[in-house]
N, C-alpha and C positions, 0 to 999 in steps of 0.2 A: 779664845782674843783671835780677833781677824786678823790675815797674810795684809801684810802691804798692797797685793796683785788686786782683792777682792774691795778694799778700799779705794782703791786709784776708780774700782771697774764703777763703786757705788757713786763716787763723784763724778766719773762721767754723765751718770746715767743721769744725778740731778744737775748737770747744766745742760743737760738735753732738755729736759723736760721745764729747765727755766726758760732757755732761748726758746724750746716750742712757742712754750705760755706771752712771754715777750709778741712775738711773732703774732700769735692767733690776736694779742691785744691791739699789737701796732694795725693790723689786717680790718678787723673787727670795727674800732673805731672809725677809719677809714670808711668801711660802709656805710655805717650808720651817718657819717656825718655824709654822706653821697645818698641816704634815704629823705635827710633831710629837705637836700637841694631839689630832690624830686618832687617834696609834697612841695615843694615852694615856688614849682613851676605851674601849678594851679590858680597861682594870685597870679601869675604873669597868664596864662589861658583867660583870666576872669577878667583883666585888663584890656587884654588887645582884643576880647570878645566885646563887653564893654564900648571900648574906643569906636569902632568900627559898626555899630549898629545905632540904632538911636536912643535918646536917651529915655522913652517909653516904654523902651523895655529893658531897662535895668535890672529892675529890683527880681524880674523872670530869668535873666541870665543867673546873676547872682545865688536863687535860689537852687536854681540844676545844677551849675558848680559845685556848690555847699552840698548837695545831695549826692552827688556825684563822688567824692571824695569819702564822705562819711559811709555811704551805703555800699561803696565798692568794698572798703578797706573791711567790714562786717561781710557781704554774702562774698567777699574773697577767702576770710577768715574758714567759714560755717564749708564751704561746698569750692573752688575757686584753684585753692593750692592745691586742695589733694585731684586737684581734679587733671592739673595740669603736669604734677610731680607724680603720679598714682604707684609709681617704681614695674609693678607689675603691671601689663598691659590688660585687666582682668576682664572685664566687660565683653572687649571683641575682639576676643582670639588674644593671643600674643606676638602683632604681629604691630604693635604699635601705633592703632589707629584708636582705641578710647579704651582709658583706665578709669579707675576711682579707689584711692586709700581709705575714704572712710570719711565722712564728718567732721570739720572741726581740729583744731591745732592739735599735737600730741605732745605731753609735757614730759611725757617719757624719753620719747627721741630728745627732746630739745634738752634736758638734763645730762646728754654725750658730748661734754665738749672736743669728741675728736668725728663730731659729726661734719667739721669742714675746715682744712687749716685756714683758711679765707676766713671765715662768717661763723656765728652759733647760730641753730635752729629759728631763731628770735629774730634775728635778723634777716634771713635770708625773707623770713615770711615779710616782713615790714616791706624793704628794698622791695620784692615782685610784686607789693601790694600798691604801691604807687605808678607802678608802672600800667595793673590792671586798672587803673582809675583812669588811665591818661587817653587812652583807648575809647570811654565814655565820652572824654572831653573834646575829644577831636568830635563826636558826632553832633553834640552842643552847639557847637559854633555853627555847623552846616547848617541847621533847621532852625535857627536862631529866628525870633518874632513872629512864626505862626503857626509852631504845634503847641494842644494844648502840652498844659504840665503835668496830668495824667499819666497823659500817653506815652510822653515823654521818658518818665520817671519808672514805668513799666520796663520798656524798649532796652532802658539803657542796662536796669536789673537784670533782666536775663542777658542782652549781651555781653556784661562782665563776671558774669556768674557762670555761662554756659561755655558761651563761643567763646569769647578770645580765651578762655584757658585747653580748652581743645585744643584749637590751634596752637598755643603755645606749647602742649606739650607734645605734639609734632617732633618737634625738633629741640628746645629746651630740656622736653623731657625725655626725650632720649626714645623718641615716638619713629614715626614709618621714615620721616623726612630726615632724619639725621644721619641714616644711611641711605638714601634713598635708592643710589647704585652701588653695586659690587665695593666699586673704587671708590666713591662720592657719595656726600653728601652734602645736604643741605647747608650755605651757612649764614649764619645773621646774628651777629657779635653783640648789635644791643636793641633789634630792632625795626630796622627798616620796614620789614615785612610784615612781621610780628606783631608787632606793635601801631605803627602809623598804618600801614595797609590794610590793618585789621578794624581799623576803627574808619580807615579811609572807605574802603568798600561799605559799611555798615552805613554810610552816610550818605553816598552815592545812590542808593536802593531809597531809603529813607527821602531823601529832595527830589528824586523822580517822583514815588509815590504823593508826595506830599503837595506839591504844583510849587509856583514862585509865591514870590510877597507880589500884594496887589500892589499897583504901579512901575514894577519892577521892566517887565516890556511893553512897549508900547501894540499899538491894533495889527501893526504889521511884523512884530517879533522881533523886533530892533530892543536891543537892553538900554535902561535908562537908566543913569547914577542914583544910588539914593545913598546920598556922605553918612557919613559916620558921623558919631555926636563929638566924638573928642578924641583926634585925632594922637595930643601927645597922647595921653593914656595910655594908648595902642598901644605907644611907641615905649615906652615903658614897663607894657608886657612882655614886646618882643626882646627885650634887653634882659628883664628878671627870666625868661625862657634861657637867652643865650649862658646865662649865668649857672638856669640851673641842669642844663645840659652836661657843665664838666662832672654834674653827678650824674648822672642818665646815661650819659656812656664812660667817662671817670671808674664808676664803679660796679658797671660791666666788664669790667677785670676780674673783676669779684676776691679780689686783695688788693694789698696797696704795693705791688710789684713797682719800682720805682722805672723802671725799665720801660715796661709796658704802660701803665699807666701813664707818665711823662706824654710817651708816641702818642698817646691817645687824647690829650687834652690838647697837644700841638695842632691833628689832623681836625681834629674835630672845631679848633679854633678857626684854623685856615677856612676848612671849608666852608665855615656862615661868613668869614669876611669876603671870601670869594663871591657866594651865591647870592649876598648883596647886591655887587658891585653887577654881576651877571645880569640881576636884575631889572636894578636900576637900568645901567647903559641900553641894554638891551631892548627895555619898554620905550624908552627915549629914544631908540630909534625907530620902533617902529609907528609911535604916537605922536613924535615932535614934544614930547613930556616928559622931563621927568616928576614921575610919581612917587612919594614916601611914602605910599602902602606898597607900589610894589617891590622898593626898596626893602623894607621893613620884611612881607613874605619871600622874600629869596634869600636873605638872610636864614630864614627858618626851614625854606628850601634845603638852601645849604647843609644846614643841621641837620634834616631830616635823610639828604641823601648818603652823608657819610656816616651815616649808625649802622648800616649792618655790618660795611667791612674796614671800622676805624683803628681796631688795632690792625692793620694786612695797607696800610698805604703808607707811602711817603708823602713830604709834606707835598711836592708838586703835584703828585696823583690826588691829593685832598683837594687844591686849587682848584686841578680841570673839573672833577666831579662836582666840586661848589657852582665853580661857572655855570656847567650843565644843569644844574638842580634848580638855579635861579633861572634862568631862559625857559627852561618845563615849567617850571611856576608861571611864567606870565603867558605861551603859548594855553596854559590847562586853562587859564578864569579864560580867554579868546574860546576855546572851544566848547566851555560850560556855555557861555553866554549865546555861541553858537547853537548848541542844544537846545537854548532856551530852558535852563539848571541854573536855580537860582541859589548859591552857597554866598551871602555874607560876608564873610570874612575870608574866604580863600583855603580853608580849612583840605578838599579834594584835591586841589591845586600840589598844596603843601606838600600834604602827610599819604596821600594816595601816588599821584604821579611822580613826584619826589623820590616816595619810597619806592615805588618800583625801579625809578632809576639806580638809585642805591643799591639795589640787592642785585642786581645785573651787573653794576658795576665791579661787583664780588671778581666775575666772571671775566672780566676786562685787565681789573690794574689791580694792580698790588700782589702778596704775597699768594697769594690762592689761585689766580690765574690763567685761566686754562680753559678751552673750546667746550670740556668736561665738565668743567665746574661753572660753565655760564650754560651751558642748556639744562641742569640740576637747577642750580639760581631759576630758571626762566621756567620749568615745571612746576616747581614749588610756586611763585607766583599764582602759577593758572590756577595750579588747587586749593591753594586758599582762597584766592577769589572769589573761585568758584563755589568753595565750601560758604562762605560768607555772603555771597550773596542770596543763593539760597536758604539760608537760616532765616537774614535780615528779611527776605520776602513773608517768608512764614509767621513770623513775628507779627509783621508791621498789619500783615492782610489781618489777624486775629486781631488785632490790640484795634485796628480799625473797626474788622465786623461789630468787639462791642462793646466800646466808649467811644469809637470815633477818631481822628487823627490832629483836624485841623481846626483853630479856630472860626468865629463865624465874623465875616469878613468888620460887620461892627466893631465885633471883638480888637480885629485887628487893629482896624484905624482909630481904634481911643486908646491901643498899645495894653499891652499883654500883664503891663503892673498893677494897671483898674481893675482889668477885664478877669486876671488872675489872682489876683493877689489883694486886690481892693485899696492898693496905698502908692506911690509913687517915691519916685528916689530923692525928686528935690524939693521937697515941699515949698519951699520959694519962686521956683520955677517953671516956670510956660512950658509943657508938655507940645513938642507940634509933631 
């Protein structure tokens, strides 16, 4: 017969196990909900891109976005996840540069519920897979209306499968950026650099090599407006993205911890609001016109800006970061026009320029702010940017050499829906 003390000990252990499972269940449910919200963001990206471009390219845009989420998940399952979280960096030394844990997901690891107190192995993959697809979606918007669909699919496949996971491994996979110096490591809470800037760098290189849409610049190089086909639809897309960001940043807490999660959601929301107002007011002062597209992209710029340090900032700091992010978006659009680079949806100002700002802001504001942290953030931005630019140049030039990059002028004029897909999106409406 067991002694009372033994029975008490067993009871304590059983209670501890029950509480542990309850905590895991709560955290995991929250993470699955966040994964669903990030998935929902792809509808927002689709709406935004469709609304800011011409209706003759709607099917093409939808096809690209469906391709990104489908091929992104499969490629991330087969290669990307284990490239991003390799454990040991076994390909290039043990210095955190390149590693690979093998092809496919590991059911044996997944069966161990002690994998993480915040989520299961399967939930981890699903949540991270949604992030991987987002990087490809950023590229889609910037290259809209003139890239060959086959070229786009191949470029995005390679980018999601190889480039994005390698960069992610350097920080989130505990690679060399995680401890860049002896005392300070690179910090990117939810991906201002590791997701948004990675996609933005790729987009910048591609639009440089691709060239502007026909009619975007006059003979003197001055930018000409090419109005979007459905601004209300793009507005719906922005609001969906704002909602999805609750999962994007909130899920990056990696648990349902009430204090951290609540703070992250508040800073995320405040930065979005401040970014929209900052962009709207600044563009109004600059151009004497209250531009709704600047307002919308300013919201997104604020969201991207806060993503690197959402858990490090207070409300006032989040507002400042958002305002500056919105202003950067407006200036970024002007800079691209001056450089004769055509980005139909403003993806590069939003994701690259605001992403860089948000990454640097971690060293200026919040709990981790210091000169050393700022310098590490700056160095990491440069390292990631250089790697992405080199990889994108290599990928795009190879694709261009073998299958070409851009559709013909005739196909562009007709619209990619007819040229690439043989059908239009609105059967009873004219195509302009």
